[in-house]
C-alpha positions, -999 to 999 in steps of 0.1 A, spaced: -1 4 4 16 37 -9 18 61 19 -9 82 2 -32 54 0 -24 43 39 -27 81 51 -63 82 37 -69 47 51 -62 55 88 -83 89 83 -111 77 67 -106 43 100 -99 72 129 -132 90 116 -151 55 118 -154 54 80 -169 22 67 -202 17 90 -207 -22 85 -193 -41 116 -171 -65 100 -163 -42 72 -151 -7 80 -114 -18 68 -121 -33 36 -147 -1 31 -118 29 48 -100 3 19 -113 10 -4 -129 47 -2 -88 54 6 -84 40 -32 -105 62 -48 -100 94 -35 -64 85 -40 -76 82 -80 -95 111 -74 -72 135 -60 -54 123 -89 -82 124 -113 -91 162 -105 -52 174 -108 -54 159 -141 -86 183 -150 -108 149 -157 -130 153 -123 -145 176 -99 -171 181 -73 -192 202 -73 -211 222 -47 -242 240 -50 -268 255 -34 -300 235 -30 -336 251 -23 -349 226 -8 -351 206 27 -380 185 32 -376 185 72 -410 161 75 -388 129 90 -391 145 121 -426 144 124 -421 103 131 -393 105 159 -419 81 181 -397 89 207 -395 124 214 -422 145 221 -446 170 201 -430 201 217 -398 182 217 -394 179 171 -409 217 173 -379 226 190 -351 204 170 -373 222 138 -369 251 151 -333 243 159 -328 229 126 -339 257 103 -321 281 123 -289 259 108 -303 262 73 -305 294 78 -267 302 88 -256 276 72 -276 277 34 -288 238 18 -269 219 -4 -260 195 -33 -225 176 -46 -225 175 -78 -195 149 -97 -186 157 -130 -159 144 -156 -145 151 -188 -130 128 -210 -110 156 -220 -95 182 -202 -90 213 -224 -129 205 -234 -152 229 -211 -179 202 -220 -185 183 -182 -205 154 -176 -231 147 -148 -212 117 -126 -237 118 -104 -247 132 -74 -271 142 -41 -289 174 -24 -304 180 7 -268 185 31 -267 216 56 -232 230 58 -205 209 49 -225 174 60 -214 162 30 -179 155 40 -173 127 45 -206 119 45 -202 85 25 -224 101 1 -196 124 -11 -176 88 -16 -203 73 -33 -209 102 -55 -169 101 -66 -165 66 -68 -196 62 -93 -187 102 -111 -148 76 -118 -169 48 -129 -189 73 -148 -157 82 -168 -142 53 -174 -168 40 -189 -173 69 -211 -129 60 -220 -141 29 -229 -171 33 -257 -153 62 -268 -122 30 -271 -147 10 -285 -158 33 -312 -125 43 -325 -119 8 -329 -95 8 -306 
């Protein structure tokens, strides 16, 4: 394992990434490899992660919390909307392009509804990066097959 991947792996382990007991190390390693690949592709101008404003947030999930009283749920919503007013709601979009000189970006994957920077190391950001890399790989394969190579 190279040093860059090892550093990212241990950073993710410290964060508690992985989620599934018994799969944490494997998931962290896969994510570390993807993150390092992403950084290299980003440096080459082939992928990017765009953070864009989201104009919608649905707080109705709070109403389903049976273990909180109605007044507590209302307090939670009030605090949530104060945070939204302060930090905003955002979406993350993974994009790629085959030619770094091109101005045209293709959509790889996206997810919306993040308050502030809660998208960072949420798992969604890593998933979007992995799916965007996969979309780039497929686009490159398709391009090569059209060229007869």
